[in-house]
C-alpha positions as CSV (number, residue, x, y, z in Angstrom):
1,M,75.3,79.7,107.6
2,N,73.7,82.6,108.2
3,E,75.7,82.8,111.7
4,L,78.7,82.7,109.7
5,E,77.6,86.0,108.0
6,P,79.3,88.6,110.0
7,I,82.0,86.4,110.2
8,Y,82.3,86.2,106.0
9,Q,82.1,90.2,106.0
10,K,85.2,90.3,108.2
11,I,87.7,88.2,106.1
12,H,89.7,90.2,103.7
13,F,91.9,88.9,101.0
14,I,95.4,90.3,101.0
15,R,98.6,89.3,99.7
16,G,97.0,86.4,97.9
17,Q,95.6,84.9,101.7
18,R,92.2,85.1,102.7
19,V,93.0,87.2,106.3
20,M,91.0,88.7,109.8
21,L,92.2,92.1,111.0
22,D,93.7,92.3,114.5
23,F,90.9,94.9,115.6
24,D,88.0,93.0,114.1
25,L,89.1,90.1,115.5
26,A,89.1,92.1,118.6
27,I,86.1,92.8,118.6
28,L,84.8,89.5,117.7
29,Y,86.6,88.4,120.9
30,G,85.1,90.8,123.2
31,V,88.6,92.7,123.7
32,E,90.4,95.6,122.9
33,T,92.9,95.6,119.9
34,R,95.7,96.5,121.9
35,A,95.1,93.7,124.3
36,L,95.1,91.0,121.5
37,N,98.3,92.5,120.2
38,Q,100.2,92.4,123.5
39,A,99.0,88.8,124.1
40,V,100.5,87.7,120.4
41,K,103.5,89.8,121.1
42,R,104.2,87.8,124.3
43,N,103.8,84.8,121.9
44,K,106.0,85.8,118.9
45,E,107.2,82.6,117.9
46,R,103.9,81.3,117.9
47,F,102.9,84.0,115.2
48,E,106.3,83.5,113.0
49,G,106.6,84.1,109.5
50,E,103.2,85.2,107.2
51,D,101.5,82.1,106.7
52,F,100.4,83.0,110.0
53,M,100.2,86.9,110.3
54,F,102.0,90.0,108.9
55,Q,101.3,93.8,109.0
56,L,99.8,95.7,106.6
57,T,101.6,98.6,104.4
58,R,100.4,101.6,104.7
59,D,99.2,100.9,100.6
60,E,97.5,98.3,102.0
61,A,95.9,99.9,104.4
62,E,94.6,102.2,102.3
63,E,93.4,100.1,99.5
64,N,92.1,97.8,101.7
65,L,90.5,99.8,104.9
66,T,88.9,103.4,105.6
67,S,91.3,106.4,106.0
68,Q,90.1,105.9,110.0
69,F,92.2,103.1,110.6
70,V,95.3,104.9,108.9
71,T,94.9,108.1,110.7
72,S,94.0,109.2,113.6
73,S,92.0,112.0,114.7
74,W,94.9,114.1,115.8
75,G,96.7,113.8,112.5
76,G,99.6,111.1,113.4
77,T,99.5,107.8,111.8
78,R,98.4,105.0,114.2
79,K,99.8,101.9,114.0
80,L,99.0,100.2,111.2
81,P,96.9,96.7,111.8
82,Y,97.5,93.2,111.7
83,A,96.4,90.7,109.0
84,F,96.4,86.7,110.8
85,T,95.6,84.1,108.6
86,E,93.7,80.9,109.1
87,L,96.9,79.3,110.6
88,G,96.9,82.6,112.7
89,V,93.5,82.6,113.4
90,A,93.9,79.0,114.5
91,M,97.1,80.0,116.9
92,L,95.4,82.6,118.7
93,S,92.9,80.4,120.1
94,S,96.1,79.1,122.4
95,V,97.0,82.7,123.2
96,L,93.4,84.0,124.4
97,R,92.2,81.5,126.2
98,S,88.8,82.9,127.2
99,R,85.5,80.5,126.5
100,T,84.1,83.6,124.0
101,A,88.0,83.1,122.5
102,I,86.9,79.1,122.0
103,E,83.5,79.7,120.6
104,I,84.0,82.7,118.4
105,N,87.3,80.7,116.6
106,R,85.0,78.0,116.3
107,G,83.1,79.8,114.4
108,V,86.0,81.8,112.4
109,M,87.3,78.4,111.5
110,R,84.6,76.9,110.2
111,A,84.0,80.4,107.8
112,F,87.4,79.4,106.4
113,V,86.8,76.0,105.8
114,E,83.6,77.3,104.0
115,F,85.4,79.8,101.7
116,R,88.1,76.5,100.7
117,R,84.9,74.3,99.9
118,I,83.1,76.9,97.3
119,A,87.0,77.7,96.4
120,A,87.1,74.2,95.6
121,A,83.7,74.0,94.2
122,L,85.1,76.6,91.3
123,P,85.4,74.9,88.0
124,T,88.6,73.2,86.9
125,N,87.2,71.4,84.2
126,T,89.4,73.2,81.2
127,D,86.4,72.6,78.9
128,D,83.8,74.5,81.6
129,I,87.1,77.0,81.5
130,K,87.1,77.1,78.1
131,E,82.8,77.7,78.2
132,L,83.1,80.3,79.9
133,K,85.9,82.0,78.3
134,R,84.0,82.1,75.0
135,E,80.8,83.6,77.1
136,M,83.0,86.1,78.6
137,Q,84.2,86.9,75.1
138,G,80.4,87.0,73.5
139,I,79.7,89.4,76.1
140,K,82.8,92.1,75.9
141,D,82.0,92.0,71.5
142,Y,78.2,92.6,72.4
143,I,79.5,95.4,74.4
144,E,81.7,96.8,72.2
145,E,79.0,96.8,69.6
146,I,76.4,99.0,71.5
147,L,78.9,101.0,71.9
148,S,80.5,101.3,68.2
149,D,76.4,102.1,67.8
150,Q,76.4,104.3,70.3
151,N,79.5,106.2,68.7
152,D,77.8,106.2,65.4
153,I,75.0,108.1,66.9
154,N,76.9,110.5,68.5
155,E,78.5,111.1,65.3
156,E,75.3,111.5,63.6
157,N,74.3,113.9,66.1
158,R,77.2,115.8,65.7
159,M,77.3,116.2,62.2
160,Q,73.6,117.9,62.7
161,L,74.6,120.2,65.1
162,E,77.2,121.3,62.8
163,L,74.9,121.7,59.4
164,I,72.4,123.6,62.1
165,N,75.2,125.9,63.1
166,Q,76.4,126.2,59.6
167,A,72.5,127.3,58.6
168,L,72.3,130.1,61.2
169,A,76.1,131.2,60.5
170,E,74.6,131.3,57.1
171,L,71.4,133.4,58.0
172,Q,73.5,135.7,60.2
173,V,75.5,136.9,57.3
174,E,72.4,137.7,55.1
175,R,70.8,139.3,57.8
176,K,73.5,141.4,58.4
177,S,73.9,142.2,54.5
178,S,70.6,143.4,53.9
179,E,69.6,146.6,54.1
180,R,68.7,148.3,57.8
181,R,65.9,150.7,58.0
182,P,67.3,153.4,59.7
183,I,66.5,154.2,63.1
184,G,63.9,156.6,64.7
185,F,61.1,158.5,62.6
186,L,60.6,159.0,59.2
187,Q,59.8,162.4,58.0
188,P,56.6,161.9,55.0
189,N,59.6,163.0,52.1
190,D,62.4,161.2,53.9
191,K,60.7,157.7,52.5
192,K,62.2,156.0,49.7
């Protein structure tokens, strides 16, 4: 399973499908992205339909990738990447015929199969799902209770600060209203 880890990290979930992007596949296959896309274009009838491959929109690219793939260093836009579904990756093996491509394709297909196996193992029993919902609701209620308590503490602190500020204001008023001694030296006959 460790040998599949680098492949797992390159699988994205876009448009409700698990896909791999052209530049990631190119790195795995040891070819340039441009060369991979040219091979696909020469055999485009093999890749017709979004169940094989599709080009990302700008929004999808910005959401799923870092900006370096969306804009080039000179400020223009690069071509948006192509996303290959499991079927598209399988079809790539018929287009890219090198020994490396075949070996990598086997690993990629195993990774997709493993994802399907994991998804199939997720709870489908309605009782299990209901229990998970109850647990999630309990956690949500607990967090809301903590936040409510924190708000109460914050309200108490706010009230205490207001009382302190009010007391300071009263002291300041009292100080201003009390008689102040004149500034300067007092002559002995000036004393009260």
